[in-house]
N, C-alpha and C positions, 0 to 999 in steps of 0.2 A: 739421710735426713739432713735438712738444712740447719745451720747454726744461726741463731738470732743475731749474734755478734757479727757474723759475716754479712747478713742482710743490712744491718746498721752501717757497716763499713762501706757497702756499695752505695748507700744513699749519700754519704759524705763525699765519696769519690765523684758521684755525678754532680754534686753541688760545688765541686772544685774547692773543697775544704779538707783539711787534714782530719782524718778519722780519729776519734778518741780511742785510747787504748782500753783494754779490759780493766785496767787499774782504776779507771774513772767512770765506767758505765757497767752496771751490774743488773742482773735479773734475779728476782727472788720468788720463792714459792714454786710449787710444781705447776707445770703447764696443764691446764684442764683439757680433757678430751671432749671435743665438740661434735655434734651430729652433722658433720659435713665432710665432703671429700677434700676440701681446700684447707690450706695451712694458715688459717685465719689467726691463730694464736701468735705464730711467729711474725706474720705480717703486721698485726696490730702492735705487738710489743716493740718491734723494730722501729716502726714509724713514730710511735709515742716517745720512745727513748731518743730518737733522732731529734725530735722537737726539743726535748729537755736538754740534750747535749748542745744543741745550737744556742739555747739560752745561756748555758754555761759558758760557751765560747764567747758570746757577747759580754758576759760578765768579766771574763778574762781580759778582753780588749779594754774594758772600762777600768779594771782594778789591778790587773796583773795577778789575780788570785784564781787558782783552779779549784774546782769543786767536784764532788761525787754526784753521780746521777743513778738513781735506782728505780726500776719499774717492777712492780709486782705483777706476775703473769695473770693471775685471776682478775685483778683489777683492770688490767689492760683489755681483757676480753669484755668485761662489763662496760668499759669505755666505748666499745663499738656499738652499744645501744643504750647510751646513758639516759635517754629520756624514759626508758622502761623503768628505771629505778627512782625517778623523780616523784616526789609527793608534795602536794600543796595543801597545807592545813590537814595533813594526815591522809589525803585522798590521792589516788593514782590519777594521772592525767587522762582525759577522755580519749577514746579511740576515734580518729577522724575519718576512717574509711566509710564508704557507702556501698550499698548492695551492687551497684553497677560496676564497681571496680573489681578487676580480677581476670581470670582466664576463661576463654570461650573456645569451644570446639567448632571447627570450621567445616565447610562442605567437603573439602578434600582431606578430611580426617587429620587435621593438624590443630595446633593450639596457637591462639593469639592472646596476648595480654592487653587489656584496655586499662589505661591509668586515668582515674578521675577522682582524685582525693580533694581537689579544689572545686568550689561551686561552679566556676566558669567552665572547668573541664566537664563536669557532669552535665551542665546545661548544653554544652556543645555536643556531647554524645547523644542526648535526647533529641536534639535538633537533627543530627546526622541520621538517626534512625526514625525520622518522620514522626517525632512526638512520642515514641514509645518510652515509657518511664517504668519499666517492669523488667527485672532481671530475667525471668523465665521466658518472657516474650522475645527479648533481644537474643537470648540463647537460641531459641527456635528459629528466629529469622536468620541469624548468622549461619546456623547449621544447614539451612536449606538454600541460602542465597549467595554466600561469599566463600571464595577460596582465600586462604590465609594471606598470601603475599598481596593479592589484589586489595584486600581489606586494609592491610597495613599501608599500602600506597595511598588509598583513598582517604584514610583517616589522617595521614601525614599531610596530604594536600589540603585538607580542611583545617590544618593547624591544630590537630588534636594529638593525643599522646598514646601510641600503641606500638607493640613490637611482637613479631612472630617468634615463637620458641624454635630456635635452630639448634641443630647439632653443631659441635665445634668445627667439624670438618666442613660443613656447609658455610658456616660463618667465615672461615678463613679464606673461602673462595669469593666472598663478597667484596666488591670494590672498596667499600669503606673500611672493612677489616684490613685490606692490603695497605691502605693509607695509614691507618693507625699503627700497624705493625712496624712502620718506619720511624715512629716517634718514640722518644724515650719516655720514662715515667713522668718526668717533669722537665721543664726548660727554664733556665735562668740566663737571660741574655742582657748584656750591657748595651743599651740603646742610645746613650747620650753621654757626652763628656761633662766633666765637672770636677772640682777639687774634692779630695776626701772630706768626709764629714765625721771626724772622730767622735766617739761617744764620751762625753764628760763624766766625771765622777758623779755617782748617784747611788740610790739605795737598791735599785733593782736592775735586772738586765735590760729591760725595755723602758725604763723611766724616761719620760720626755718624748717618746715616740708616739706620734699621732696617726691613728688609723681610721680611714673612712670605710665603713663596712656597708656595701650596697648589695648584700646577698640575701638569699631566702632558702627555705627548706632546711637541709642539714649540713652539707659539706662546707659551704661558705661560712655560715654562722659558727660552725665548730672551729674553722680556721681563725676567725676573729676572736672567739673565746679563748683559743690557745695563746694568742698574742696578749690578751688581757691578763691571763694568769701570771704573766711575767712582767707586768707593770705598764703595758702600753695603755694609752688613752684611746679607747676604741669607741667611736661614735657610730652607732648603727642607724641607718636612714631607711625609711620605708614610705612608700606612697600611702596617703590616707585612704586610697581607693582599693588597696590590695587586702584580700582576706588572709588572715594568718591563724594557724592552729595554736593551741595552747603550748604544744611542745616547742614551737618556734619562739614563742614569747617568753617562756619560762626557762626551760633547760638550756637553751642556746644563748641566753642573754646574760649569763653570769659575767660580772666584771665590766659590762658595757653601759654606756649611756644611750638612751633610745629617743629618737626624734622623728617627727614626720617631715618629709620633704617631697614635694610634688614636682617631678620633672616635666609635667605637662603645663606647668605654670611658669610664667616669666620670672616671678619672684623666687620660685624654687631654683630655677637655673642660676639666678644671681647669687643665691645663698650657697649653692654648691661650688660655684666658681670662687667665691670668697674663702670657703673652707679648703679648697685644693691648694691655694697659695701657701698655706702653712701646714700642709699634710706631709707625712713621710711615706704613707702607704695608701694606695687606692685599690681596694679589694672589691671586685664586682663579679656577679654571677649571671649576667645576661648572656644570651646567645652571641656567638662571634659577630662583631660589627654592629650589634644592636645599640650598644651604648654610644658608639661613635656617631651613629645617626642622630643622636641627640646633642652632638657637639662636644663629646668627651672622648675623642680618639686618643690613643696612646701618644701620638705626636703632639696633640693639643695639651695633654696633661704635662708632658715633659717641658713644653714651652712655658707653661704657666708656673711650674715648680721644678726647675732643674734639680736633679738628685732624687726625684720621687721614685718609689718602687711601685710599679703597676702590677697587679695580680689579676689575671684573667682566668676564670673558671667556667667550664662548659660541660655539657653532658657527653657529647661525642667527639670532642676535640676540634682543633682549628684547621685540620686538613681532611680531605675526602668529601664524597657527595652528601654525607649526612651531617656535615659540620653545622648546618643551621637547623637541624631537626630537633624538636623538643624532646627532652628525655629526662629520666629519673633513674636512680640506682636500680630499682627492680626491673625496669625495662632494659637497661644495659645487660643485666644478668640474663634476661630472656633471649635477647637477640644474639648474644655472644657465645652461647653454649654452656654457660654456667648452670642455668636452670635444668637443662637436659641432663647434665652430669649429675646433679643432685637428685633428680627424679629417678634415674636409672639406679644409682647407688643405694637409694633408699627403698627400692621396689615399690614406689608409689604409682598409683594409677592416674593421678593428676599431676600436673607440673608443680614443682617444688622449688622455692627460692632458697638462697642461703639462709641460715637460721638467724642472721642479723644483717643489717644494712652496711656491710663492711666497705663497700665501694664509697659510700657517702662519708663514713667516719674516717676511714683511712685517708681519703682525699682531704678531708678537713685538717687532720693533723699534718699531712704533707704541706698544706698551705702554710701552716704555722712554721714548719721546718724550713721550707724553701724561702719564705719571706724573711726569716731571720738570717738565713744564709746570704741573701741579697743585701740585707742591711749590714752584715759583717763585711761584705766585699765593698759596699759603699764607704764604710768607715776607713778602709785601708787603700782601696783603689780609686775611689771617687766615681762619679757618674750616676746616670739613671739606669734603672733595670726593669725588665719585663719578665714576669714569671707566668708561665702557662701550664695549666693542669686540666685534666678532664676525668670524669668518672670512667670513661671508656679506656683511657690509658691506665688508670689504676686497676681496672678489671683485668686488662691484659697482663699487667705486672703480677697480680695475684695468681692468675692462671699459670704463668711461667715459673712461679716459685716451685711448682710441683704439686702432687696430689697425695693425700693419705693413701698409704699402701694397702689398707684393708679393702677387700673386694666389695663388701657390703658394710655400710656405716652402721655401727651397733646402736640399738635403741637405748642402751644403757648410757650412752653419751648424752650430756645435757649442758645447757647454758646455766651460768650461775643465777640463782634467784635472789630475791630481795634480802632474805634472811642470811645468805652467805656473805653479804657485803656490809654488815653493820659497822665494822671498823673502818670502812672506807667512805662512809656517808657523813655529811656535815649539814648543819642547819643555818639558814639565813633568814633574817627578818627584813621584809621589804614591802613594797606596794601590793604584792600578791598575798601577803600574810607570811606564815612560816613555811619556807621551802626547804625540804630535805632533798639532797642531791649528792652525787658523787663529788668528792674532792678532786683537785687536780691529781692526775695519775703519776706523772714523773716527779720523783722526790729529789730535790736539789739540796745539798748539804749546807751551802752558804746563803743561798737566796731562795728559801722555800716558796714554791708556787702558791699563789693565793689570789682571790678576786676581791677587789676593794669596793665593788658595788654589787648590791643585790639586783636580781633581774627586775626590770621595770617595763610597764606597757609603753608602746610607742606613743610619743607625745608627752611623756613625762618630762623630758629635757628639751631645751632649745637646741636648734641646729647650729651650735657654735662651740668653739674651743674654750675650755675653762681657764687656761693660762696662756 
């Protein structure tokens, strides 16, 4: 069985930082048993503690004072689906899935997952299937007309989101899997010269650090939220034309200011260029090279703001034939063998995902950790940095941690429910009303993590720095 401390140490080694000793990082409470073959408790707790320890390291660089970091194991699991526990004025956030989203049996007796939680995805699926807007009718059409891989290829060509449920052995023979297997969990690369930017005395680890958050869905927003909980000024930007679910607006917006900015508009381009000149971190979740096509390549960002930390997040990574493929957490699970492993271990007749979106949330906390590691190196070495992460790399890392030794996952295993977490929930009063949500999970003894802004709808704030 793996040790969570050992996983934490490996993360610091990869970031080229000295790993904190067990005297400074601790884990409390029993590790809950989850209904999964994967070691999600250890993965989540290690990554969340790494982000907390990175914040503690930045505080040491500022103040010369070390501090303790503690992560409660039950709360760490809850953090991997934090939106599930969020309440707005006493009500749970609405489910945003629609009937067309999910698994379909194909002509060759395989399974394919079609992802269409966004309106434009749903509309694209309806158009692809010649106007059919009925789950049962689409099921019948696919079962009679499409082999799994052929349908996956056709949907991908149509710029839609789908993935065949593959066995792990099949996935590892795929050309994209071979490319991803050569990549580490994350990359932090020094991409430009420059003098060190020491962190001045301040109240919090990330005080004075300005972050542009151009991400959506879960992983990227969680990364920005993690930086905000340690004092960063996080400005999240979104197109006024993009549909957003309540989860993205509320639970992933803690601590951030929220503004509209349209990159299809010349004024929006000018505004973003002005923001970049005074930014420390540029976090974006577009597919590889998509943001560069709008004039914001890494090289351009470094030229505009030497010393900037660029963070690139994608679904399938920046190498391999699927690097530009549209994807989400659940699709990466399907194509990479994780769904097949969960299905077999649970004796399920239909494909079964992980019990929580661990790829998204783990990648989000990794963004926080790797970004803070890059800022620490900037403070001591100087220069600009590029951080690269993907859901696919995180999934590969989780798979490589090992599996639950039980042959069949027990039905007695369960996820924490809302009542289990009353001591970990806090209330915020803001534009949405009273929002009850999980507090920051990593507990720091000298600089307790907290969010200084309640979640706010996009357009609440202007696209500008406040200081």
